[in-house]
C-alpha positions in Angstrom: 0.0 0.0 0.0 1.2 3.5 -0.8 0.0 7.1 -1.1 -0.6 8.5 -4.5 -3.0 11.0 -6.1 -5.8 9.0 -7.6 -9.6 9.2 -7.9 -11.5 7.8 -5.1 -12.1 4.1 -5.4 -10.8 3.6 -8.9 -9.3 0.4 -10.2 -6.3 0.4 -12.5 -4.3 -2.3 -14.2 -1.1 -1.1 -15.7 0.5 -3.3 -18.4 2.2 -6.3 -16.9 1.0 -5.5 -13.4 -1.7 -6.8 -11.1 -4.9 -4.8 -10.3 -4.5 -1.9 -8.0 -7.4 -0.4 -6.0 -7.7 3.2 -4.8 -9.4 5.1 -2.1 -8.5 8.7 -2.0 -4.7 8.9 -1.9 -4.4 5.3 -0.8 -3.4 2.6 -3.4 -3.7 -1.1 -2.7 -2.5 -4.2 -4.4 -4.5 -7.3 -3.9 -2.1 -8.4 -1.2 -2.4 -5.0 0.5 -6.2 -5.1 0.3 -6.1 -8.5 2.0 -3.8 -7.1 4.7 -6.2 -4.2 5.2 -9.3 -6.5 5.4 -7.5 -8.8 7.9 -6.7 -5.9 10.4 -10.2 -4.4 10.0 -11.8 -7.8 10.7 -9.6 -8.3 13.8 -10.4 -4.8 15.0 -14.1 -5.2 14.5 -14.0 -8.5 16.4 -12.3 -6.8 19.4 -14.6 -3.7 19.2 -17.9 -5.6 18.8 -17.1 -8.1 21.6 -16.4 -5.1 23.9 -19.7 -3.5 22.9 -21.6 -6.7 23.2 -20.6 -7.3 26.9 -22.1 -4.1 28.2 -25.7 -4.1 26.8 -26.1 -7.8 27.3 -25.0 -8.0 31.0 -25.7 -4.5 32.4 -29.6 -4.8 32.3 -29.4 -8.2 34.0 -27.1 -6.8 36.7 -29.3 -3.7 37.3 -32.4 -5.8 37.5 -30.7 -8.2 40.0 -30.1 -5.1 42.1 -33.9 -4.3 41.9 -33.4 -1.2 39.7 -36.6 0.0 38.0 -37.2 -0.3 34.3 -37.1 3.5 34.1 -33.6 3.6 35.6 -32.5 0.8 33.2 -33.8 2.8 30.3 -32.0 5.9 31.5 -28.7 4.1 31.9 -28.9 2.1 28.7 -30.5 4.8 26.4 -30.6 8.3 27.9 -27.0 8.6 29.0 -25.6 7.4 25.7 -28.1 9.7 24.0 -26.8 12.7 25.9 -23.3 12.0 24.7 -24.6 11.4 21.2 -26.1 14.9 21.1 -22.9 16.5 22.4 -19.7 14.4 21.9 -20.6 12.7 18.6 -21.3 15.9 16.6 -18.2 17.6 18.0 -15.9 14.6 17.2 -17.5 14.2 13.8 -17.0 17.8 12.8 -13.5 18.0 14.2 -12.3 14.7 12.8 -13.3 15.7 9.3 -11.0 18.7 9.6 -8.2 17.1 11.7 -4.9 16.4 10.1 -1.9 14.6 11.7 0.7 12.0 10.7 -1.6 9.4 12.2 -4.6 10.5 10.1 -7.8 12.1 11.1 -9.7 9.2 12.8 -7.1 7.0 14.6 -5.9 9.8 17.0 -9.5 10.0 18.5 -9.5 6.2 19.1 -6.0 5.9 20.6 -6.4 8.9 23.0 -9.5 7.5 24.6 -8.5 3.8 24.6 -7.0 3.7 28.2 -10.0 5.5 29.7 -12.5 3.2 28.0 -10.7 0.1 29.1 -10.6 1.4 32.7 -14.4 2.1 32.7 -15.0 -1.5 31.7 -12.9 -2.7 34.6 -14.8 -0.4 37.0 -18.1 -1.9 35.8 -16.8 -5.4 36.5 -15.7 -4.5 40.0 -18.8 -2.4 40.8 -20.0 -4.8 43.6 -16.7 -4.4 45.5 -16.5 -0.7 44.8 -20.1 -0.2 45.9 -19.5 -2.0 49.2 -16.3 0.1 49.8 -18.1 3.4 49.1 -21.0 2.3 51.3 -18.7 1.6 54.2 -16.8 4.8 53.6 -19.6 7.3 53.1 -23.1 5.8 53.5 -22.9 3.5 56.4 -25.5 4.5 59.0 -27.5 6.6 56.5 -30.8 5.9 54.8 -28.9 4.6 51.8 -28.6 0.8 51.5 -25.6 -1.0 50.2 -27.6 -2.0 47.1 -28.6 1.6 46.4 -25.0 2.7 46.6 -23.9 -0.2 44.3 -26.6 0.8 41.7 -25.3 4.4 41.8 -21.7 3.3 41.3 -22.8 1.0 38.5 -24.8 3.7 36.8 -21.8 6.1 37.1 -19.4 3.7 35.6 -21.8 2.9 32.8 -22.0 6.6 32.1 -18.2 6.8 31.9 -18.2 3.9 29.5 -20.8 5.6 27.3 -18.7 8.9 27.4 -15.4 7.4 26.2 -17.0 4.8 23.9 -18.7 7.7 22.1 -15.3 8.9 20.8 -14.6 5.4 19.4 -18.0 4.6 18.1 -18.3 8.0 16.4 -15.2 7.6 14.2 -15.3 3.8 13.9 -17.1 3.5 10.6 -15.6 6.8 9.3 -12.3 5.0 9.3 -13.7 2.3 7.0 -15.0 4.9 4.6 -11.6 6.6 4.5 -9.5 3.5 3.8 -11.7 1.0 2.0 -12.3 1.3 -1.8 -16.0 2.0 -2.3 -16.7 -1.0 -4.5 -15.8 -3.2 -1.5 -17.7 -1.4 1.2 -20.7 -3.8 1.5 -18.4 -6.8 1.4 -16.0 -5.6 4.1 -19.0 -4.7 6.2 -20.4 -8.1 5.8 -17.1 -9.8 6.5 -16.7 -7.7 9.6 -20.2 -8.7 10.7 -19.3 -12.3 10.0 -16.3 -12.2 12.2 -18.2 -10.4 15.0 -21.0 -13.0 14.6 -18.7 -15.9 15.1 -17.4 -14.2 18.2 -20.9 -13.6 19.4 -21.7 -17.3 19.0 -18.8 -18.1 21.3 -19.9 -15.4 23.7 -23.5 -16.6 23.9 -22.7 -20.3 24.2 -19.8 -20.2 26.6 -19.8 -16.8 28.4 -23.3 -15.3 28.6 -24.7 -17.9 30.9 -22.1 -16.8 33.5 -23.1 -13.1 33.1 -24.0 -12.6 36.7 -21.8 -15.2 38.4 -18.5 -14.2 36.7 -19.3 -10.6 35.7 -15.9 -9.3 37.0 -13.9 -11.7 34.9 -15.9 -11.0 31.7 -15.5 -7.3 31.9 -11.8 -7.5 32.8 -11.3 -9.8 29.8 -13.2 -7.4 27.5 -11.1 -4.5 28.7 -7.8 -6.2 28.0 -8.8 -7.6 24.6 -10.0 -4.2 23.5 -6.9 -2.3 24.7 -4.4 -4.7 23.2 -6.3 -6.0 20.2 -7.8 -2.8 18.9 -4.6 -0.9 19.8 -2.7 -3.1 17.4 -5.2 -2.3 14.6 -4.7 1.4 15.1 -0.9 0.9 14.8 -1.1 -1.2 11.7 -3.7 0.6 9.5 -2.5 3.7 7.6 -4.8 6.5 6.7 -4.2 8.5 3.5 -3.2 12.1 2.9 -6.3 14.3 3.0 -6.7 17.6 1.2 -6.9 20.7 3.5 -10.5 21.4 4.7 -12.5 23.7 2.6 -12.7 26.2 5.5 -9.0 26.2 6.3 -7.8 29.6 7.4 -11.3 30.9 8.4 -11.0 29.9 12.0 -14.6 30.9 12.7 -14.6 29.9 16.3 -17.0 27.8 18.3 -20.2 29.6 17.2 -19.0 29.7 13.7 -18.4 26.0 13.7 -21.9 25.5 14.9 -23.3 27.7 12.2 -21.3 25.8 9.5 -22.4 22.5 10.9 -26.1 23.4 11.0 -26.0 25.1 7.6 -24.4 22.2 5.8 -26.3 19.4 7.5 -29.7 20.6 8.5 -31.0 22.7 5.6 -32.0 20.0 3.1 -35.2 17.9 3.5 -33.4 14.9 1.8 -30.9 14.5 4.6 -33.6 15.1 7.2 -35.5 12.1 5.9 -32.3 10.1 6.4 -31.8 11.5 9.9 -35.4 10.8 10.9 -35.3 7.3 9.4 -32.3 6.4 11.6 -33.8 8.2 14.6 -37.1 6.3 14.5 -35.3 3.1 14.0 -33.2 3.7 17.1 -36.2 4.8 19.1 -37.9 1.5 18.1 -34.8 -0.3 19.3 -34.9 1.4 22.7 -36.9 -1.6 24.0 -34.2 -4.0 22.8 -32.7 -4.1 26.2 -35.9 -5.7 27.5 -36.0 -8.6 25.0 -34.1 -10.8 27.4 -37.0 -10.3 29.9 -39.5 -11.0 27.1 -37.8 -14.3 26.4 -37.8 -15.1 30.1 -41.6 -14.3 30.3 -42.1 -17.2 27.8 -40.3 -19.6 30.2 -36.9 -19.6 28.5 -33.8 -19.8 30.7 -30.7 -17.7 30.2 -28.9 -20.8 28.9 -31.6 -21.4 26.3 -31.7 -17.7 25.3 -27.9 -17.8 24.9 -28.1 -20.9 22.7 -30.8 -19.4 20.6 -28.7 -16.3 20.1 -25.7 -18.5 19.2 -27.6 -20.4 16.6 -29.0 -17.1 15.2 -25.4 -15.8 15.0 -24.3 -19.0 13.3 -27.1 -18.6 10.7 -26.3 -15.0 10.2 -22.6 -15.9 9.8 -23.4 -18.3 7.0 -25.6 -15.7 5.3 -22.9 -13.0 5.6 -20.6 -15.1 3.4 -22.7 -14.1 0.4 -24.8 -11.2 1.7 -22.3 -8.5 0.9 -22.0 -9.6 -2.7 -25.7 -9.6 -3.2 -26.1 -6.2 -1.5 -23.4 -4.7 -3.7 -25.4 -6.1 -6.7 -28.9 -5.0 -5.5 -27.6 -1.7 -4.0 -27.6 -1.1 -0.3 -30.1 1.8 -0.5 -32.7 -0.5 -2.1 -32.0 -3.4 0.3 -32.5 -1.2 3.4 -35.8 0.2 2.0 -37.2 -3.3 1.4 -36.0 -4.3 4.8 -37.7 -1.3 6.5 -41.0 -2.1 4.7 -40.8 -5.8 5.9 -39.9 -4.9 9.5 -42.8 -2.4 9.7 -45.3 -5.0 8.4 -44.2 -8.0 10.5 -42.6 -6.9 13.8 -45.9 -6.9 15.6 -46.5 -10.5 14.8 -44.9 -11.4 18.1 -47.9 -9.8 19.9 -49.5 -13.3 19.4 -48.0 -14.1 22.8 -50.3 -11.6 24.4 -53.3 -13.8 23.7 -51.8 -17.3 23.0 -51.0 -19.7 25.8 -47.3 -20.3 26.2 -46.1 -23.9 25.3 -43.5 -25.8 27.3 -40.1 -24.2 27.3 -38.4 -27.1 25.5 -40.8 -27.0 22.6 -40.6 -23.2 22.4 -36.8 -23.5 22.4 -36.8 -25.9 19.4 -39.4 -23.9 17.4 -37.5 -20.7 18.1 -34.4 -22.3 16.6 -36.3 -23.2 13.5 -37.9 -19.8 13.4 -34.5 -18.2 12.9 -34.8 -19.2 9.3 -37.2 -16.3 8.9 -35.1 -13.7 10.7 -31.4 -14.7 10.4 -31.0 -14.0 6.7 -32.7 -10.6 7.0 -30.4 -9.7 9.8 -27.3 -10.6 7.7 -28.5 -8.5 4.7 -29.3 -5.6 7.0 -25.8 -5.7 8.6 -24.2 -5.8 5.2 -26.3 -2.9 3.8 -26.9 -0.5 6.6 -23.5 1.3 6.9 -22.8 0.9 3.1 -26.1 2.8 2.5 -25.0 5.6 4.7 -21.6 5.8 3.0 -23.4 6.1 -0.4 -25.9 8.8 0.7 -23.6 11.2 2.6 -20.8 13.4 1.0 -17.5 11.7 1.4 -15.6 14.8 2.3 -18.0 15.6 5.1 -18.9 12.0 6.0 -18.1 12.3 9.6 -19.9 15.6 9.9 -23.1 14.3 8.4 -22.9 11.1 10.5 -22.5 13.4 13.6 -25.6 15.4 12.5 -27.5 12.2 12.1 -26.3 10.9 15.5 -27.4 14.1 17.2 -31.0 13.7 15.9 -30.9 10.0 16.6 -29.7 10.5 20.1 -32.3 13.2 20.9 -35.0 10.7 20.0 -33.3 7.8 21.8 -32.9 9.8 25.1 -36.6 10.5 25.2 -37.5 7.1 23.8 -35.4 5.1 26.3 -37.0 6.9 29.3 -40.5 6.7 27.9 -40.1 3.0 27.0 -39.1 2.2 30.5 -42.0 4.2 31.9 -44.4 2.4 29.5 -43.3 -1.0 30.8 -43.4 0.2 34.5 -46.9 1.6 33.9 -48.1 -1.6 32.2 -46.6 -3.6 35.1 -49.0 -2.0 37.5 -51.8 -4.2 36.1 -49.9 -7.4 36.8 -48.6 -8.9 40.1 -45.3 -7.6 41.4 -42.3 -9.2 39.6 -44.3 -10.5 36.6 -42.5 -10.6 33.3 -45.7 -10.5 31.2 -45.6 -6.7 30.7 -42.5 -7.2 28.6 -44.6 -8.8 25.9 -46.1 -5.4 25.0 -42.7 -4.1 23.7 -43.7 -5.1 20.2 -46.4 -2.4 20.1 -43.6 0.1 20.6 -41.4 -1.7 18.0 -44.1 -1.7 15.4 -45.2 1.9 15.8 -41.7 3.4 15.4 -40.8 0.9 12.7 -43.6 2.3 10.6 -42.4 5.9 11.1 -38.9 4.8 10.1 -40.2 3.1 6.9 -42.0 6.3 5.9 -38.9 8.5 6.0 -36.8 5.8 4.4 -39.3 5.7 1.5 -39.1 9.5 1.1 -35.3 9.4 1.1 -35.3 6.5 -1.4 -37.6 8.4 -3.9 -35.3 11.4 -3.7 -32.3 9.3 -4.2 -33.8 7.8 -7.4 -34.6 11.3 -8.7 -31.1 12.4 -8.0 -29.7 9.7 -10.3 -30.1 6.5 -8.3 -27.5 3.8 -8.5 -26.0 5.1 -11.8 -25.6 8.8 -11.4 -26.3 9.8 -7.8 -23.9 12.4 -6.3 -24.6 13.5 -2.7 -26.1 17.0 -2.9 -24.4 19.9 -1.1 -26.9 22.6 -2.1 -30.6 22.8 -1.4 -33.2 21.7 -4.0 -36.9 21.1 -4.4 -38.0 17.5 -4.9 -40.7 18.8 -7.3 -38.0 20.2 -9.6 -36.4 16.8 -10.0 -37.4 14.8 -13.1 -37.6 11.0 -13.2 -34.5 9.6 -14.9 -35.2 8.0 -18.3 -32.4 5.4 -18.0 -33.2 3.9 -14.6 -32.5 0.2 -14.7 -35.4 -2.0 -13.6 -35.4 -3.1 -10.0 -33.8 -6.6 -9.5 -36.1 -9.5 -8.7 -33.7 -11.1 -6.3 -34.8 -9.1 -3.1 -38.4 -10.1 -3.7 -37.4 -13.8 -3.9 -35.5 -13.4 -0.6 -38.5 -11.9 1.2 -40.8 -14.5 -0.3 -38.6 -17.2 1.2 -38.6 -15.5 4.6 -42.4 -15.2 4.5 -42.7 -18.9 3.7 -40.4 -19.9 6.6 -42.6 -17.8 9.0 -45.8 -19.5 7.7 -44.2 -23.0 8.1 -43.4 -22.2 11.7 -47.0 -21.1 12.3 -48.2 -24.3 10.6 -46.2 -26.3 13.1 -47.8 -24.4 16.0 -51.2 -25.1 14.5 -50.5 -28.8 14.4 -48.9 -28.9 17.8 -51.7 -27.1 19.7 -54.4 -29.0 17.8 -53.1 -32.5 18.1 -50.6 -32.5 21.0 -51.3 -29.5 23.2 -55.1 -30.0 23.1 -55.5 -26.3 22.7 -57.7 -25.6 19.7 -58.1 -21.9 20.6 -54.3 -21.5 20.3 -54.3 -23.4 17.0 -57.0 -21.0 15.6 -55.0 -18.0 16.7 -51.9 -19.2 14.8 -54.0 -20.0 11.8 -55.2 -16.4 11.7 -51.6 -15.2 12.1 -50.6 -17.3 9.0 -53.4 -15.6 6.9 -52.1 -12.3 8.2 -48.6 -13.1 7.1 -49.7 -13.9 3.6 -51.6 -10.6 3.5 -48.4 -8.8 4.8 -46.4 -10.2 1.9 -49.0 -8.9 -0.6 -48.9 -5.5 0.9 -45.0 -5.6 0.9 -45.0 -6.3 -2.9 -47.3 -3.4 -3.5 -45.2 -1.1 -1.5 -42.0 -2.1 -3.3 -43.6 -1.5 -6.7 -44.8 1.9 -5.7 -41.3 2.8 -4.4 -39.5 1.5 -7.5 -41.7 3.4 -10.0 -39.7 5.8 -12.3 
């Protein structure tokens, strides 16, 4: 790999030499590209494992300390949201304009790495630290040891969110700066594949010890991140960037804010992208409660971990080819289809509000089979999501636009995380204390905000097509009116492959329902449940018909 002036993401083949690939000033041979991918894959493995540990264990630990769902929502959603609205935009804006011999992204990762690792260690030792603080400051007061421990744990989680924001902010910006564009979906899918394999190991062998060996898990995650991701930063080279457009202006803090707002928040097209991700994140605010939903159905932590492991295994297999298909079908189109499908089907799990729960062993086996209807979609989403963002946003201001998006998303997530917890606590008043049944209502929340996300994704998709689509799209930097855009006469027809994929997913879901119909009718002696699942099967067929109609409307010229 070497630096040279070359168009972004071009491919050259001089006479007698092998192909070379370009991204900005970076030039790669095939060997150099493999070297780059290997380090990015290793770094993603370390980063994703570190990020998996906190959201998977922290809610369980807080609940074991009898923290309220509202507090869990604040710790898991509101605190990260506060930093998303402050730290993320600032780091995004500054990193786009930062220049050093280490590049413009890596310095932000390296400088916060020791503090992030320390915050993980503090979370792991929160029980011991809480006991020490209680004996030192709160003994003999109205505060109990548990309350002090919860306070310490929440504080350490806040520190983690603060320092992790520096890394999470520029993490994908680095990919966009060093990976040739024609390989973006593939490298994203390969990274997801490596992280998925790691998650399988985590869920099978580690997650079941989440509460009994919390200290060891967090200590291991801290060491792996510090050493493993540190090596990545030392072995990946960023290119030479041109000076920022506003070099020499030095407008100051307020001037930077005005520039940031003017460039990012004055076009409705980008607002649709921002609101799409915001509503998607607000929908996901209840994701921290899915473990309790699974427990409400009678599944143990071990069974949930095994289901997750099988899901990750299926996703890993799908990721082997998902990136290539996404590059062929276009990430922007794939994510639109996915948002339609999610909005139509996510509420299907509300069946468990009215259906009687089967034995846990049967539910475990059927849940494994049901992954055939969700695993492939997850793989395609993981391969397409970030690649879509890299296509839609201007490359020279990619971090800045991602920061603007993160600010909007975080504002919604802060409110959504707190309100979601309040909703579950309010619903729980109508059930006996400690009941897990209220967690089955989370799919109402998921469905509502998934629909809002799909609406804005559709608006962004239609504008993208009018701006040139997959052939001629260039991220706009000046304002325009959608009504002034004319349909392109040379738009290629939409590929049929995605429709085949979603037809297969729908068929898998219907087959699972047919099993439940047979089980409850002939084995469980519960004809009412069988009828409920029969109705759900009819609904899923109707959902697919509506999905096809929506796709045809979206893909019109």
